C-alpha positions in Angstrom: 95.0 -176.6 125.5 95.1 -178.2 128.6 98.3 -179.2 130.4 99.1 -182.4 131.8 97.9 -182.6 135.7 95.4 -179.6 135.2 91.5 -180.1 135.2 90.4 -177.5 132.0 87.8 -174.8 132.6 85.2 -174.7 130.3 82.5 -171.5 130.7 79.1 -172.2 129.2 77.3 -169.3 128.2 73.5 -170.0 128.3 70.0 -170.2 129.2 68.3 -171.8 132.6 66.3 -175.1 131.4 64.8 -175.9 134.8 64.2 -179.7 133.6 68.0 -179.7 133.3 67.5 -181.1 129.7 68.9 -178.5 127.9 70.8 -175.1 128.8 73.8 -174.5 131.5 72.8 -177.5 133.7 72.7 -179.9 131.1 76.1 -178.6 129.9 77.4 -178.7 133.0 76.8 -182.2 133.2 78.5 -182.4 130.1 82.1 -181.1 130.9 81.8 -183.1 134.0 81.1 -186.0 132.6 84.7 -185.1 129.9 86.6 -184.6 133.1 86.3 -180.9 133.0 85.2 -178.2 135.6 82.7 -176.2 134.4 81.3 -172.4 135.2 78.3 -170.7 134.0 77.1 -167.1 133.0 72.9 -167.2 132.5 71.7 -165.2 129.7 68.1 -166.1 130.1 65.6 -167.8 132.6 63.1 -170.2 131.2 59.6 -171.8 132.2 59.8 -175.1 130.5 60.0 -178.6 131.1 59.9 -182.2 129.0 56.4 -180.3 127.5 57.8 -177.4 125.9 59.2 -174.0 126.6 56.2 -171.9 128.0 58.2 -168.0 128.8 61.3 -167.0 128.2 63.2 -163.7 130.5 65.9 -162.7 129.0 68.5 -161.5 131.9 71.3 -159.1 130.0 71.7 -156.6 132.4 74.0 -159.5 134.6 75.8 -161.2 131.6 78.5 -158.5 131.6 79.6 -158.8 135.3 79.3 -161.8 135.4 81.8 -162.9 132.3 84.4 -160.1 133.8 84.1 -161.9 137.0 84.9 -165.3 136.0 87.8 -164.3 133.4 89.3 -162.4 136.1 89.4 -165.3 138.5 89.5 -168.4 136.6 91.9 -169.6 132.9 89.2 -170.3 131.1 90.3 -173.2 128.4 87.0 -173.3 126.4 83.6 -171.4 126.0 80.5 -173.1 124.5 77.7 -170.4 123.5 74.1 -171.5 123.8 70.8 -169.6 124.0 71.4 -166.0 124.0 68.3 -164.7 123.9 68.5 -160.8 123.1 70.7 -158.1 121.0 71.9 -157.0 124.3 73.4 -160.3 125.5 75.0 -160.6 121.9 76.6 -157.4 122.4 77.8 -158.4 125.9 79.3 -161.8 124.9 81.3 -160.1 121.7 83.0 -157.9 123.9 83.7 -160.7 126.3 85.5 -162.8 123.6 87.2 -159.2 122.0 88.7 -158.7 125.0 89.8 -162.2 126.4 90.4 -164.0 123.6 89.5 -167.6 124.7 91.4 -169.5 123.0 88.5 -172.0 121.8 85.2 -170.5 121.6 82.0 -173.2 120.1 79.1 -171.5 119.2 75.8 -172.8 119.3 73.3 -170.5 117.4 70.4 -171.7 119.4 67.5 -169.4 117.7 64.5 -172.0 118.7 63.9 -174.5 120.7 62.7 -178.7 119.7 58.8 -177.6 120.5 59.0 -174.2 118.5 59.4 -171.4 120.7 62.0 -168.1 119.9 65.2 -168.3 122.2 66.7 -165.5 120.0 64.9 -162.2 119.5 65.0 -162.3 115.6 65.9 -158.4 115.5 69.2 -160.4 117.2 69.6 -162.7 114.6 71.9 -160.3 112.3 74.1 -159.7 115.1 74.8 -162.9 116.3 75.9 -163.8 112.4 78.0 -160.3 112.2 79.1 -160.5 115.7 80.0 -163.9 117.0 80.7 -166.0 113.5 84.1 -164.2 113.0 85.0 -164.7 117.1 84.0 -168.6 117.2 86.5 -171.3 116.7 84.0 -173.2 115.3 80.1 -172.5 114.9 77.2 -175.7 115.5 73.8 -175.0 113.7 71.7 -177.7 112.8 70.0 -177.5 109.9 67.3 -175.5 110.3 69.5 -173.2 112.1 71.9 -173.1 108.9 69.3 -172.4 106.8 67.9 -169.0 108.9 71.6 -168.2 109.1 72.2 -168.6 105.5 68.9 -167.7 104.2 69.3 -171.4 101.7 67.4 -174.1 101.8 69.1 -177.1 104.2 67.4 -180.4 103.6 70.3 -182.7 102.4 74.3 -183.3 102.5 74.3 -180.9 99.6 72.7 -178.1 100.9 74.6 -178.7 104.2 78.0 -178.3 102.1 76.4 -175.2 100.3 75.4 -173.6 103.9 78.7 -174.1 105.5 80.5 -172.5 102.5 78.0 -169.5 102.7 78.8 -169.5 106.9 82.6 -169.4 105.7 81.7 -166.4 103.8 79.7 -164.4 106.6 83.2 -165.1 108.9 82.8 -168.5 110.1 86.4 -170.2 110.4 84.8 -173.7 111.3 81.2 -174.8 110.7 79.7 -178.4 111.7 76.1 -178.3 110.4 74.6 -181.7 112.6 72.2 -183.7 110.4 70.8 -186.0 113.4 67.5 -185.2 111.5 68.0 -187.0 108.5 67.4 -190.7 107.8 71.0 -191.5 107.8 72.2 -188.9 110.9 75.6 -187.5 109.4 77.5 -184.1 110.9 79.0 -182.1 108.3 82.8 -180.9 109.5 83.9 -178.0 107.4 87.0 -176.1 107.9 88.3 -172.9 105.8 92.3 -173.8 104.9 94.6 -172.5 102.7 96.5 -174.3 99.9 99.3 -172.7 98.3 98.3 -169.7 98.9 94.6 -170.6 97.6 91.6 -170.7 99.9 89.5 -173.8 100.0 87.2 -175.8 102.1 88.0 -179.4 103.8 84.8 -181.4 104.6 84.5 -184.6 106.6 81.2 -186.5 107.2 80.7 -187.9 110.6 78.2 -190.7 109.9 75.8 -192.2 112.5 72.8 -194.3 113.2 69.7 -193.7 114.0 68.6 -193.9 117.3 64.8 -194.0 118.0 64.1 -192.5 121.4 61.7 -190.0 123.0 64.9 -188.7 125.2 66.3 -186.5 122.7 65.9 -183.3 124.5 69.2 -181.0 124.1 71.1 -183.2 121.7 72.4 -179.6 120.1 73.2 -178.7 123.8 75.2 -181.4 124.6 77.2 -181.7 121.4 78.4 -178.7 121.7 79.7 -179.1 125.1 81.0 -181.9 124.3 83.1 -180.6 121.8 84.3 -177.8 123.8 85.5 -180.0 126.6 87.2 -182.3 124.1 88.9 -179.3 122.5 89.6 -178.4 125.9 91.3 -181.1 126.8 93.4 -180.2 123.6 92.1 -182.6 120.9 91.9 -181.1 117.9 88.9 -180.0 115.7 88.1 -183.3 113.5 88.4 -185.7 116.8 86.3 -183.2 118.8 83.7 -183.7 116.4 83.9 -187.2 116.5 84.0 -187.8 119.6 81.5 -185.7 120.6 79.2 -187.5 117.8 79.7 -190.7 119.9 79.3 -189.0 123.1 76.1 -188.0 122.3 74.7 -191.4 120.5 75.7 -193.0 123.5 73.8 -190.5 125.8 70.6 -191.4 123.8 71.1 -195.0 124.0 71.9 -195.2 127.8 68.9 -192.7 128.6 65.9 -193.7 130.1 62.6 -192.1 130.3 61.8 -188.9 132.2 58.9 -186.6 131.9 55.2 -186.6 129.6 57.7 -184.9 126.9 60.4 -185.2 124.8 62.9 -186.3 127.8 66.7 -185.7 128.8 69.9 -187.7 127.6 72.2 -189.0 129.7 74.8 -186.8 130.0 76.6 -188.4 132.9 77.2 -191.9 131.0 80.7 -192.0 130.9 81.1 -191.7 134.9 78.3 -194.7 135.6 
């Protein structure tokens, strides 16, 4: 939790998108927009633009050293995990989390790009579920990612609830299944809790209105980054989720078209 007069430090562990629509460069913009200081560990280089991802180059050998160096130098208030790329990187990130135990860990399980490119090796998906889900404060899959992680059909709100329950069974403490592609967008917050020594799942629905725009590249990254920043600022999970939802909606609404494809959000709108 951030203390008065202290600027929270938020770490993004993700890939590099040269068009800045997603990945570490987008995450750093989101952190800055929330008044946090962002630091980054790059997990993969990509060749991409608003037109899509052309190629992915994992850089696993530097991840362990980068994370160790940052943790030795800076007090990290929250961690956002995005694209990991390979099983080697999954292992490195899991080892870092076990050793340093950050107060807040937001896991955005990015499996493929909106253009269809694979951003995590299929052989590493099981490792991500086994090794990172139990170490995260909250996991934020979209509906397609929730379906892959659980092996379930996820097409509507009841499916989202069932998938969240399965993710809890796999070790997740809290889950936010994002449903921005639904006719009526809704993010489902699911928290495992106890009542009179009996386990139960508490659901919160965060509803919005559909925003028609072609500036929607990186919405999942923006949501998870804003969520991490708000947690670092000391807000609880439900409030952080609501604020992240509002932040992304406004970032879409105020974005100006850029590029020939699916353009980026206006991630710095709070500063303008």
